TORGU-251520 format. One record per residue (C-alpha): x, y, z. Coordinates in steps of 0.02 Angstrom, whole numbers, plus 50000, padded with zeros to 5 digits. Layout:
# residues N
XYZ/...
END
This chain:
# residues 839
501805086751068/502705070451038/502195064051212/500395069051176/500395059451013/501085043751092/499775045551229/498455045651089/499145029551023/499095021151194/497325027451229/496695019851066/497575003551110/496745003551281/495035005851204/495364991051097/495974981051246/494394986651337/493464973051245/494304961051357/493884957251538/495194957651675/494364941951743/495304927451662/495634938951514/494124932451416/493254941451277/491384942851310/490364942951153/488484941951136/488064924251084/487004923150922/485194918650947/485284902050851/486584894950972/485194890851097/484484878050975/486244873050927/486564868851110/485134856251105/485834849050946/487584846551023/486834838051180/485724826251072/487204820350966/487894811651123/486504798651113/485794788250970/484084784550904/483454767950831/482854776050671/484684780650631/485594765450571/487294773150533/488664770050663/489344787350639/487804797750595/488034812350474/487004828050471/485884820550339/485514805650447/485004816550596/483914827650489/483014812250418/482694805350589/481004809250657/481514805250834/483024816750827/482084830950744/480644830150865/481824829051015/482714844650946/481064853950926/480494849451105/482154854751179/482084871351087/480334874651154/480884870451331/482484880651344/482424894451211/481264909751201/480234912951044/481554924050956/483004911650985/481844896850934/481494905150765/483334909650735/483924892550788/482634882750684/483054893350532/484904889150559/484534870550575/483414870950420/484834878450320/486064865750390/484934851250337/484684859450168/486544858650133/486404840150160/484974839550035/483654836150171/482104846450203/481764849250385/479954852150435/479394867350533/479634866250722/477784867750758/477434852550648/478554841650760/477954848450926/476094846350877/476374827750855/477214825251028/476294818851181/477334828051311/476684817351450/477454801951371/479194809351335/480574804151456/481844816351519/483634810651498/485364816451547/486374814151388/487964816651481/487694801551593/486784791751458/488064794751326/487954782751178/486334775751241/485004772051108/483184778451122/481634774151027/480654789850999/480664807551064/481644812651221/481824828551320/483624832451376/483764839251554/484384856251604/486134850651646/486374842551472/485754857951383/486894869351490/488404858851439/487914858751258/487594877151254/489244880851346/490234869951228/489614877351064/489894896251082/491774894051127/491994885850959/490784895950853/490664913450924/492174919150825/491644912250660/489864905150641/489054922250621/489794925750453/489794907850386/488024908450331/487894926350260/487604920250084/486184908350130/485284920350245/483824931350200/483944950150206/482974950450369/484144937550449/485634947350389/484914963250468/484704953950628/486474947350615/487254964250587/486424971550742/487534961350856/489364958750893/489954945150776/491674940350832/493314941250735/492604941050557/491484955650590/492754964550696/494164963950569/493074969250425/492274983150526/494014989150574/494594989650393/493084999850348/493475011550491/495275012950430/494665017550258/493505030650327/494955038250424/496005038850265/494555046650173/494225059750305/496085063950318/496105066450131/494545077650132/495255088350273/496895090650181/495975095750023/494825107650114/496295116150207/497285119250050/495955121549918/494815134549995/496015148350032/495595166850025/496605178349916/497945188550001/497295205250059/498315220950016/498645225250199/499405207850225/500445208050067/502035213950153/501765205850320/502675189750373/501575174350374/501685172050562/500685188150586/499175180250506/497875174750637/497795155950649/496095148150666/495705133750785/495515122050637/497205127050569/497995123350739/497195106350746/497755102350570/499505107650611/499545096150764/498785082050663/500155083750528/501585086250648/501175072450769/500115059450676/500105058550490/501815065050435/503185058250555/503805040650560/503235029150694/504805032050795/506415040950754/506415048550580/506675033550466/505195029550354/505825028250178/507395019850246/507025002350314/507654995450477/508504979750415/507164969950327/505714979450401/504894995450328/504465008250459/502675015650431/502155033150474/501325036450641/499565035650577/499955019950481/500735012750638/499195016150739/498045007450615/499254992850588/499424991050777/497564989950803/497384977450662/498734966450737/497974968650910/496274962750850/497104947350777/498144943650929/496724946051053/495554934550960/496934921450944/497404921851128/495884924351234/494114918451256/494384899151275/493164891551398/493974875451454/493014863951571/492954845451616/491254841251547/491584848851377/490734837751245/492134838851114/493554833651229/492914829151407/494154829151553/495614834851441/495854853651441/497434852951337/496524843651200/495134856051212/496294870651192/497164862951040/495484859150961/494844876850989/496494884950942/496694875550776/494884878850730/494874897150774/496554901450694/496054892050534/494474902250522/495364918450556/496604914750419/495164912150296/494394928750350/496034937850314/496204930650140/495044942250045/495874957250128/497544950450081/497094948249896/496194964949886/497714974449953/498874965649832/498074972549673/498484988249578/496644992949556/496184993649741/494625002449789/495445007149955/496815015849860/495585025749760/494515030949904/495875036050027/497175042949906/498525032849996/500045028749894/500395011449825/501805009849953/500565012450096/499344999550026/500764987549998/501334989850179/499534984950234/499644969850118/501224963550202/500514965050379/498894956250336/499944942950251/501004940750411/499434938350514/498644926350397/500234915550381/500464915750568/498684909850594/498894896450459/500494890350541/499684889350716/498184880450639/499304867550558/500424864350706/498944862750830/498004850950716/499584840650691/499844838450880/498024833950900/498134820050767/499904814750796/499394796450812/498654795550638/499684807250530/500194793750399/498424788450373/497784806150360/499134811750237/498844797850110/496964794950132/496204812150167/496334825550040/496004839850157/497534834750260/498784833650118/498154849450030/498194858850197/500054854150221/500544860050046/499514875650065/500434879750226/502094876750139/501594888849999/501144901550132/502824900250220/503784901850052/502754917050010/503364925750168/505164919850156/505344924949974/504544942050007/505864948850125/506584965550068/508304959350013/507504947749887/506214960449830/507574973249800/508934962649717/507924949749626/506264958049597/505804947749442/506124931549535/505104937949682/503654943049570/503514926849470/503694915749626/502444926749722/501084925449593/501374906749566/501364902549749/499854913449785/498834904949654/499434887749709/499024891549889/497244897349845/496884881649744/497544870549884/496534880250010/494944877249910/495234858249915/495794859050095/494064866650140/493054853550050/492754843850210/491854859250280/490444856450154/490564873350071/490454884150225/492034893850185/491964893349998/491304911249985/492944917550053/493964907749927/492834913449787/493014931549850/494904930349828/494664923649653/493434937249611/494644950849677/496084943949576/495104941649416/494344959049430/496074967149455/496744957549303/495244962049197/495434980449239/497294979349196/496894972049024/495544984748995/496754998949036/498044991848912/496784989648772/495985006748794/497655015748800/498685006448665/497624994148569/498225001048401/499964995048444/499364977148421/499084979548235/500354975448101/500814993748080/500644997448262/502335004748306/501905018348431/503565021648517/505125031048478/506625026348586/508055038748577/509765039648657/510555056948629/512075054548741/513095038448755/513965044048913/512425047649014/511545032148946/509805039448963/508455032748850/507025043948799/505385035548760/503985044148670/502415033148670/500835037948574/499195031948646/497705025748548/496515038548625/496635056648672/496865059248859/497405072648980/498755065749098/499285073749262/500965075349351/501345061749477/500555048149370/501525032549319/501215018949190/501735001249175/502604997749008/502484981148919/503424974848766/502084963448684/503134954648556/504604949848666/505064933248744/504174938648905/502664948948850/501954948849024/503444957749097/503064976049143/503884989749240/503275006249310/503885022749239/503385040449287/502655052149163/503685067949137/502825077048996/501465074648866/500765082348705/498935081348657/498565079548469/496835086248440/496855081148259/497425063248277/496435061348438/497945054548528/499185059548664/501055057148662/501745052248834/503595055248868/504715045548982/506555045149020/507355028549070/509005026749160/509485008749109/509914997149253/509764978449230/508534967249144/507384973949013/508014992049014/509784985848980/509124976448830/508264992248767/509935001548776/510884988148677/509504987648547/509565006748523/511455007448510/511394995348364/510395007448262/511295020448152/510485035948225/510285028748399/508395029248375/507285014348372/505445013848314/504555000348409/502944996448499/502514996748681/500894993948780/500415005548924/499405001449078/498835015849184/498765029049236/499135025549418/499685036849557/499035053949613/499425071949572/499905084549706/499035101749692/500595112249696/499745125249584/498715130149736/500305137049820/501175153649788/502905145949812/503505128149772/505065119249830/505495103549729/506905092849793/507565078149692/508965066249716/509695056749567/508295049549459/507005057049580/507055071649456/505765061649360/504295066449471/504755085149473/504895087649286/503045084349249/502455097549369/503555110549283/502965104349114/501135106349165/501415124249223/502355128349062/501275119648931/499595114549004/499065128849121/497345128749044/496995111649126/497255118849300/495695124249399/496665137949487/498455143849481/499265153649620/501075148949592/502315163549580/503975154349600/504705136949589/506385131749660/507025115349595/508475107749695/509295092749611/510645083049697/511585071949574/513195061849573/513575058949389/514035074149287/513555066449116/511835062349187/511555080549244/512245087349081/511075077248972/509545082549070/510065100649071/510375100148885/508625093348854/507325093148994/507855109149088/508615118748942/507355132848938/507495136349122/509365135449132/509405149649001/507985159749069/507225159949243/505605167649171/505335154049041/503585152049119/502615168349108/502225174849281/503225161049369/505055162149415/505955145349401/507635143249492/508655127549473/510015123149601/511085109149540/512085100849681/513545090049620/513885077749762/515285068149679/515785061249509/515535042849475/516765043849327/518465035349353/519235046849221/518935065749219/517995071949067/517595088648984/515715086149002/514895103449004/513465105949124/512285117949043/512975117048866/511255120548802/511525126748628/510215122648500/511375110348417/511575100148576/509735096948605/508955083548500/507245084148579/506065097148637/505005087248758/505215083648941/505375065348988/505615057049160/506675044449244/506205027149297/505005026049443/506105013749541/506925025149670/507685010049754/509035008749621/509695026149658/511235026849766/510845032349940/511515048850002/512395050450170/511505059450314/511135077750284/511435086550448/511545104550493/513435102750513/513515101050324/512525116350288/513885127150213/513875124950023/514835134149888/513675141449756/514375141549584/513575154549467/513265150749285/514915156349198/515345163049027/516705155748920/517315167548782/518445163148637/518355144648680/518995132648549/517485121948587/515785125048510/514795129348665/513485142248702/513875158548795/512945151648943/513905135648966/514795131249126/516245119249134/516275106849282/517895098949237/518505105749407/517165094949490/517705079749390/519515082149436/519335086449619/517645078149666/518075059849643/517345044749727/518325047949889/517785065849896/518195076150050/516575085650086/517385099350191/518755102450061/517505102149919/516585117249988/518125128249960/518675121349788/519105136649677/518045132649528/518785138649363/518715134249178/520165122349145/520135127748964/520685144949014/522545147849038/523165151949214/524155166349140/522625174649072/521195171149188/519455175849140/518315182949274/516675173249276/515115183349245/513385177149302/512045178049173/510705189649241/509275179749156/509915162349200/508875151349311/510335139449349/511605139549488/512835126249528/513345120249703/514625108149771/514115095649905/512445090749965/511135103050032/510415102750207/508525099650197/508105110850347/509075125050269/508125123150107/506455124050196/507005138950304/507605148450151/505985144750056/504925150650206/505855167050217/505185171850047/503385170750107/502405186350142/500675188950207/499575173950177/500695165850045/500985147250062/502375135050021/502245117349949/503745105749971/503905089849873/505375077349883/505835062249781/507475052549780/508545041849892/507675035850050/508845045350165/508575061950077/506685059650084/506785055650271/507845070950302/506585082250210/505095074950305/505995077750473/506395095350416/504575099450378/503995091550544/505255101650640/504595118350576/502765114150608/502005121250763/501095135650846/502605143150936/503575158150884/504625154550726/503565139250679/502305138250539/500555130450531/499935116750418/498935128850310/500545138450269/501685123650232/501245107250151/502345092250116/502095080349971/503155064549966/503475055449802/503995038249858/503775022349764/504335005749840/503884987449827/
END
């Protein structure tokens, strides 16, 4: 299957390369109709006319010249058919109009010409010769003019006049092949359609499922007959959409480069191929070229700088559109922000490469007059500074800088992007407005995105801007864990969904524009007040979250009433309620994205269109014991006490303690969930930034043996704990930073508060939904165990969120069990949802 998928990639690549001819590797495109008349124009510019007094005639001078216009009309009639005459004269009329000159109709000029008195001239031989009156250029001159122009304009001139063309002309334009600008936009539309179709197929496969028949209730899922569509979908998931491009690393970068999935790789490869092909081929160099005769190197530099400059301008609107949060592509395809951001980076790389080649080639061409051009020509200086901004944008966007100094990256990125756009506008002034629409398109995209952001903020939390607008309660219930619980009340009533995240602003701070994404974990709708309370959990790191923690600690009750603004919601919700069994795997603060799904099933089941879920298994791998203790005392309290806390759904929690980050052993009690220990009844979530979570080591099948630790009972304890509490002091003492994984699996876990002389036998609580494990789980084992619980037509949803390595391991595990062979499962039985947020 893997070989077949790679063959698919190469076949698509060969189809793209099929646009090229093996003969001299040239791209053959249909020349636009107006180029026939444009060829006449280019040939006539080699000679002069006595009614043009300027030494270096501009377009306006030529349009005002009766001799030049009549010669152009006569040439068009001689060498162009009726259709190309009409298209060409329309093009020339628009060109003259931009120079504020009205060109008469072609028939008006030809009617005034006495063709018997018109001399025929060879403008190549008679170059710079002056004529008095109308002339007819010979066939050779027109051939050279026509051959010279398309090489320079085929890749760009089609789209340059879109705004000035009539609807009919635009319809004629779109019926042909239009070079790079048309190709790259058509490709992006195709990519969006592929994403949309992929989304619709996935929804159809998992939304329209028949109920399990009684005869299939006790049969294993492999006995269910697989349809042809299910087999195709399984192959598509296993070989195209789910696996990484190569190997298994997707969430984990290779050095500074993020590895896309295989489908993303195919689309990105084709986008890069289009750019490279149009940059490298299709240059018609010949000695009689009118722009640079007898100098093919100069011709190549001229064409190269012109073409790459135009290609860069074409890529700019795509670049700005993919940079926004409110991207229509994201809404239509359902792709994650990380996927769109990956596209943004690749478009940026192509645009900067093209700008760099454009600048270097033009500099070599004009090397003899650099000083004069820099100080006396605005387009030259602004172009240099725009290129510098482009280069710095790429350099300051590498992953190490984005990860370590994100605030610095964000500020410099926005500033440099805006500066480069302004400089580009002034750089293009010498093109007389031909490329302004592309610059203004970037401005429109940016302004629209910002306007939508402001609108989202005002709609959600406009009441927070008033004098009495404090809408947030920030609470810290445990100093040792350091977790901050935020409860933010919106200004309107809304119905959130799991998987959504919001950007939080602090409006009356030193930096009111600063915002960070946080995932929603739970919510409460107030029908009376017409508002909704959104709950978050923040694990303070650096920057603004660290300041929040200091501020809360200064309060007497470790509770602060403040105001925050919300922007959102963003993200998407996975339909886990459509599956009979659900496996949620979280690592560290990745627990954030899992809590909201459990909260919805527990408190907002009426919002679900259909509910099939029978069981949920939550696997949480965590390093720090205080962190886990705090969450179990609050967010997972009900489920640790009772596996049947949700009517009709069994919830099992597997807590895997990988190691302790504490230098000194503590008596932190995992699961000390007495009523006194819980200060809040809602379910918040962690910060969305998974990159700040410590990565876990590889999870291989060699590490599959884990030691389950049942929930234990402590009786007659001198500490005020509940009967269902479990002491993990043994973990703290023996599972230090330099933990021996193999030795940890066999640690005899006992309560250190009990005397060795009078050991107490642990007794598992029959209704408890919590079990403790030492070491890290194996992702494939978790998937296999979950699949063994399926019967008949039951289905399993798997979702993972956490450190990059853990997410990659889970993706690989799901891919490995997909298939049509014995012991494998199809795509309609098992679905994988990945919760990954990265910049």
